[in-house]
Structures are given as structure tokens and as C-alpha cells.
C-alpha positions in Angstrom: 0.0 0.0 0.0 1.4 3.4 -1.0 0.7 6.2 1.6 -0.1 9.6 0.4 2.6 12.0 1.6 1.9 14.6 4.2 1.6 18.1 2.6 1.5 21.7 3.7 1.5 24.8 1.5 3.1 23.1 -1.5 5.7 21.2 0.6 5.5 17.4 0.4 7.3 15.2 2.9 9.4 12.5 1.1 8.8 10.2 4.0 5.7 10.6 6.3 6.6 11.2 9.9 7.1 8.2 12.1 4.9 9.5 14.9 2.1 12.1 14.9 -0.1 13.1 17.8 -3.2 15.2 17.8 -4.1 17.2 20.9 -7.7 18.3 21.1 -9.3 20.1 24.0 -12.2 22.3 25.1 -12.2 25.5 27.1 -14.0 24.6 30.3 -14.8 26.9 33.3 -15.9 25.8 36.7 -18.0 28.1 38.8 -18.2 27.3 42.5 -21.6 28.1 44.0 -21.5 28.5 47.8 -23.5 25.7 49.6 -24.4 24.1 46.2 -22.8 22.0 43.5 -20.3 23.6 41.2 -21.3 24.4 37.7 -19.3 23.6 34.5 -19.5 25.7 31.4 -18.0 24.7 28.1 -16.9 27.7 26.2 -15.8 26.1 22.9 -13.2 23.9 21.3 -9.5 24.8 21.4 -7.4 24.8 18.3 -6.0 21.3 17.7 -2.2 20.9 18.1 -0.5 18.4 15.7 3.0 17.3 16.8 5.2 14.8 15.1 8.7 13.3 14.7 10.4 11.7 11.8 13.6 11.2 9.9 14.8 12.6 6.7 16.9 10.2 4.6 19.5 10.4 1.9 22.6 12.4 1.0 20.4 15.5 0.8 18.8 15.1 4.2 20.2 18.4 5.4 18.9 20.2 2.3 15.5 18.5 3.0 15.5 20.0 6.5 16.6 23.4 5.1 13.5 23.4 2.8 11.3 22.5 5.8 12.9 25.4 7.7 12.3 27.8 4.8 8.6 26.8 4.8 8.5 27.4 8.6 10.1 30.9 8.2 7.8 31.8 5.4 4.9 31.7 7.9 1.2 32.0 7.1 -1.6 29.5 7.3 -2.4 26.8 4.8 -4.1 23.4 4.5 -2.3 20.5 6.3 -3.1 17.2 4.6 -2.2 14.0 6.4 -3.1 10.5 5.3 -6.5 9.3 6.6 -7.2 12.6 8.4 -9.6 15.3 7.2 -7.4 18.2 6.0 -7.3 21.2 8.3 -6.2 24.8 8.1 -3.1 25.3 10.2 0.0 27.3 10.9 3.5 25.9 11.2 4.4 26.6 14.9 7.8 25.0 15.3 10.4 22.7 13.8 13.6 21.3 15.3 16.4 18.8 14.7 16.3 15.9 17.1 19.4 14.1 18.4 22.7 14.1 16.7 22.6 14.0 12.8 24.0 10.8 11.4 25.3 10.1 7.9 22.3 10.4 5.5 19.8 10.5 8.4 18.4 13.5 10.2 15.8 13.3 12.9 13.3 16.2 13.2 10.2 17.3 15.1 7.4 19.7 14.2 4.3 21.3 15.6 1.3 22.6 13.7 -1.6 24.5 15.3 -5.1 24.4 13.7 -6.6 27.7 12.7 -10.4 27.7 12.9 -11.3 30.1 10.1 -14.4 30.1 8.0 -14.3 27.9 4.9 -15.8 29.1 1.6 -19.4 28.1 1.1 -20.0 25.3 -1.4 -21.9 27.6 -3.8 -19.3 27.5 -6.7 -19.7 24.6 -9.1 -16.1 24.4 -10.3 -12.6 25.4 -9.2 -9.5 25.8 -11.4 -6.5 24.2 -9.7 -3.5 26.4 -8.9 0.2 25.4 -8.9 0.9 23.0 -6.0 -2.7 22.6 -5.0 -4.1 19.2 -4.1 -7.6 17.8 -3.9 -7.1 17.9 -0.1 -6.7 21.7 -0.4 -9.8 22.1 -2.6 -11.7 19.7 -0.3 -10.9 21.9 2.7 -11.5 25.2 0.9 -15.0 24.3 -0.2 -16.0 22.0 2.8 -16.5 19.0 0.5 -15.7 15.5 1.7 -12.6 14.2 -0.1 -14.4 11.0 -1.2 -17.2 13.0 -2.8 -14.7 15.3 -4.6 -12.8 12.4 -6.0 -16.1 10.8 -7.2 -17.0 14.0 -9.0 -13.6 14.1 -10.7 -12.7 10.6 -11.9 -9.9 12.1 -14.1 -7.9 12.7 -11.0 -6.3 9.5 -9.9 -4.4 10.7 -6.8 -5.7 13.4 -4.4 -2.2 14.7 -3.8 -1.4 15.6 -7.5 -3.6 17.9 -9.5 -2.3 19.5 -12.7 -2.3 23.3 -12.6 -5.3 24.7 -14.6 -7.3 21.5 -14.2 -11.0 22.3 -13.7 -12.3 20.5 -10.6 -16.1 19.9 -10.3 -17.5 20.8 -6.9 -21.0 19.4 -7.3 
């Protein structure tokens, strides 16, 4: 089975991270009422935090890390697409080298933080793919389930590769 590579803002990981964790939480406040039970109030969901570690392989592993570092320094929010997880809008919060680099292997860690912003309504009927855009990006942008988007566009064989200028049906 071939896994779809993790992607963020046009950067594609050559090897998916070895470990990824998702931290989800809610804002909860407890109000103590004298001589009564306390009351709990949920004030909403916190932004999810996605952390991971992995290794970059090959003679160019340091250059791979430098490209990852450039992506981090560029800043901004974009769609984070991870195999078997619904794409989400996120910012690249941190990146670091883990351990001592070895010949042709470099360990790294990263943190992304979800950005809960409004998605576009699904009122458009088509979208023209931009350079570096994936079906995951389009799925997130228009709030369409990836399976439905792939069904509507049988000419697209892999959700991670969409030719620039390709017209994607949205409904």
C-alpha cells in the first residue's frame, strides 16, 4: 500500500513522519456556588495541536531540512493534509532537529496548530487548480468530503497531485 505524503503549503514530505499526535481540547470553566454543587460551562473547542517526529533520509537530508525550515520561516496559514485525516487549516508553529545527525539520516520534530477560520461556502460549481494545489486543499476550501470530490472528478487518480489549470467539479 502506498501512503499519500503529508503536505503543507506546497511542501510534500518525502517520508511521512514516524509519529504524529493530535491534541484536542475544550475550554471549560468551573464556577463554584456557595452551599451548592459547582457548575461547569464549556466555552468552545480549542485549536488542535498536531505534533510529530520523523527522519529525513538520503545524501540530501540536510537540504530537505533546510527546505522545511524555509517553509516554517515563510509563515502563514495553509491546508495541512495527512493520510486518513480530514485536512485542516493550520500554521507551522515550530520545527527542530532531534538528536545528533548521522550520515544520510536527520531526525526532526514539528508542531502545527489548527486555525479555525471560515471555509468558503460550497456555492461554486467548479474550481481551477492552482500550482501546487491538491484535492485535499480544494476539499478543505469548499468544505466537501474528499471521497465525494474524488467521485465527482474521476480524471484525478491521486488526491495529492492535481495539474495546474485542471477544472475541478465541486457538485
